[in-house]
Structure formats: structure tokens, C-alpha cells
N, C-alpha and C positions, 0 to 999 in steps of 0.2 A: 363131230361132235353138234350139238345143235344148245345154243343157248339162247337161252329166255327172252320175253323183252325186258323183264326187270333189269334182269342181270346185262342184256345189251344197253338199255339203260344208261343202268349207272357205269361201265364199262365207260361210255361216250365223254359222259359229265365228267369223270377220274380225268380221259385225255384231254378237253378242252384245261380243266383246273390244271393241269402240268404243263401244257402249252402259254397258259397267263403267265407262270411263276416264272417259268424259259425265258419269254420275251422279256418281262419286268426284269428278270436277273439280266440280262443281254441288250435291257435299254433297246427292246423292238416299238418304233414309233412309225405310227404312219406318216408319209410326208403331208404336211398342211397343204390348202390350197395355195395359198401365198406362197408357201416354196417351190410348190408346182411350177407357179409362174413365172419367180424370178428364175429358177434355173432353168423354164423355158427359152426365158429369155435372155437369157446366159448363153443358152446352147446358139439362138439365133443370128445375134449381132453381136460376132468372134469374141466369145469371149467376155464382153463388156459388162461388167457387175453393175450394176447400181451405188449410190453411195451410203451409206450408213449413216440413218438421220436419226434426231431424238425427237424431232418437233418441235423442242420447245421456243422458239422464234415465235411459229403458231399458236401456238399458246399462251404464250408470253403476249403478244398482241391479242387474241381474242379477249383475252383478263381485262388488260388496259384501256380497251375499247369498253367492255360491256359496265368493269365497274366506275372509269373517268369520264366518258363520255357520256354511253346511250343511259345508263341509270342516274346520272345525276340532271335532276331540272336543274341549275341553275351554272349550268357548264355554257359556256358561249361560244356557240360557233360565228364563223365569218363566211359568208355561202358570198360569193361572186359569182352571177349569172353572165353570160357570153350568148347576145342577142345575133341571132342568124345573118344579118347585116351588117357589113363591115363599117358602115357610117351611124351605127348605132351604138351609145354609151355603153361603156362597163359600167357594169355598178357591182356594190357591195352590201351586203344587209347581213345586221347581224341577228340571228336566232337563237333563242334562250332551251336547253337544252338537245332537242336533236329534230330531225326533218323528220315525220313521220306518212307512213304510208296510208291512201286513202283506204286499202284492205284489211289494214289493223283493225281489229275490234275485240270485243270480249269474247265474242262468242265464235264460234268453228264458222267456217263458210259453206263445209257441207254436215251430213252425220249419216249413221250407221242405217242401210236402210236394208232389211233380209229379202231376200226376191227369193228366199228356198234353196234348198240343196247347196248349203254352204254360199253360196251370191250374196253380194249383198254390193256398200260403196261402204269406202275406209271413211273414218273420222278424221278431220286434221289435226293433228298435233299441233302444241300449245308451244310457243318457244320460253326463253330461254325467261323471258320479263312478264312470265304469265299472260299472256297476249297470242292472241290467232292474228298470222300476220296474211295467210292468204297467198297468189301467187297468180298475174303477175300486178304489181302496185297501178292501179288506174294514175292515183296522180301521188304527190308529193306536196306536203306544208309544213309552216309552223308558225313560231311566234318569236315576236323582238321580245325584251325584259318587260318592253312596258305595257304588251299585249296584242298589239298588232297581227294583224294574222295576213300572210304571205304564200302565195299559191306559185309553186314551183312547173306547174304543168309544162311538160312538151318544154321545158328549155334547158338547156346545157347549163352546168354552172357548176362549179367548184366551193367545198366546205373543208373549211380546218380553223384549229382553235390559234392559228397565231394569227393577225393582221398580214393581207398583204397586200403588194400595189403591182398591176397590173399593165400591162402597155400590149397594146396591140402590135404596132408596127416592127417591134425591135422584140420583141416574145420575151421581154426581158421580165424575168421576177427578182423583186428585193423584199425582202420584210422590212415590215415598218417596228422597229423598235421601240420607240415608245406606247403603239398600239400595245403591244404583248401586259405592259403593265398596267393601262389603263383596264386592258381586260379583266384583268386580274383581280381589279379595284374592285370592276361593274359583278362581279363574276359576285366577290364577298359580300358584296351591298345584298346579290340575292336570293343570298344563302339566310339573309338574317331577314328576307319580304321586301326590301327598300328595292323595289321595281322601278319608282319614279326616277330614286338616285341613282340604280344603276344606268339606265335609260339617258339620263343627264349627261356622265361620264362620257359614253358612245357619243351623245351628238355633238360634245366637246371635240373631238379628233375630227369632224368635217367642219371647224370652222376656223 
């Protein structure tokens, strides 16, 4: 017996639906790309399985950096510069807020240009702070609490929220406890808009 086209379509549709129901009841699922990669890695490296991680530490660090440092203009960073010459002195500069890249802009570094046939240039995405950061940064700069500009171009430096003491020869690093309390006081003054008072406190640390 020959089935008509409509009958064949109906039977095919019924079979597809039935398979879907069976798979649903039997929890039939296709392995994800991640599952396939994990299985392949496990087989390749003598059944060693990667650890199960929540990613909470990464998320916590990211959130703290964004909320407590990068998004607060009154945060004081102590940026220590290490000149390439061993005879040159190491010096530390207080920076209000954060160091900023010269590639940071209100506008994207590129824009979509339609070349036809679905070809073109991709628009740069905004960062979490609403700015466009580009890549790579040409130079890094910042301002002291009193507004003095500092350029860190091609310099090796380390920035921290805790004032620290560095020594070249012994490679000894020690936290300067009095500096921490003064830093907090200076940050509080910056929040109140007293840049001169904040700078005066910081200047007192070096006297």
C-alpha cells in the first residue's frame, strides 16, 4: 500500500514527537561541549579529573576590586616605582583613585563598518565602568590627592592600598603600620572634598 504525502508527513511528525517524549522521560541529553572536553581530558591524562570549583574566590576578588578600589576616587593607592638602574632610588607616590590607561576613552576605539556580504569591523565593548579601555595601553597615569599628575610610562611599579617599605639589597618587604591609619584618614578627607588636608597628612609620613 502506498501512503500519500500528507499521511507520510503525519506519521513522520508522530514519530518525532514520540521520540521526544521518550527522551524526555528517559532524561536523554546531549553532552555539552564542556562535558566532552572534560571527558576527553580525563581519558588522556590517566583518569585525572579536574577539581570542582565554585569560582567564588575569583568573583569575590573582582567585586572587591571594582567596589572598593576601582570605583572610588577617594581610594589612595601607594605606587612604588622601581627604576631599572640598581643605583637609582626606589620612590613611592600616593595616587588618588587608580592608575588609568591612556587607551581609556568615552568612545570606542573602532566602530562597525559594513563592507557588504555580512563583513565588517566589530564594535569595542564597554567595560564595567562604562568606559572603553582599548588594548594594549600606551601608558599609565594617575593623580596625587592634591591633583599632581604622575606618568608611569615604561616603569616597573607596584601599587597597593597599604604603605610598604622596599629595600633593594635584602628584598625585604615590611608593612608600615602608621601609614595604614594615615591613609584611612586621608581617604576620609578626600571623600569630604578636602584634597589639601589629605595631601598634608600624606606629606607628614615622609617627614
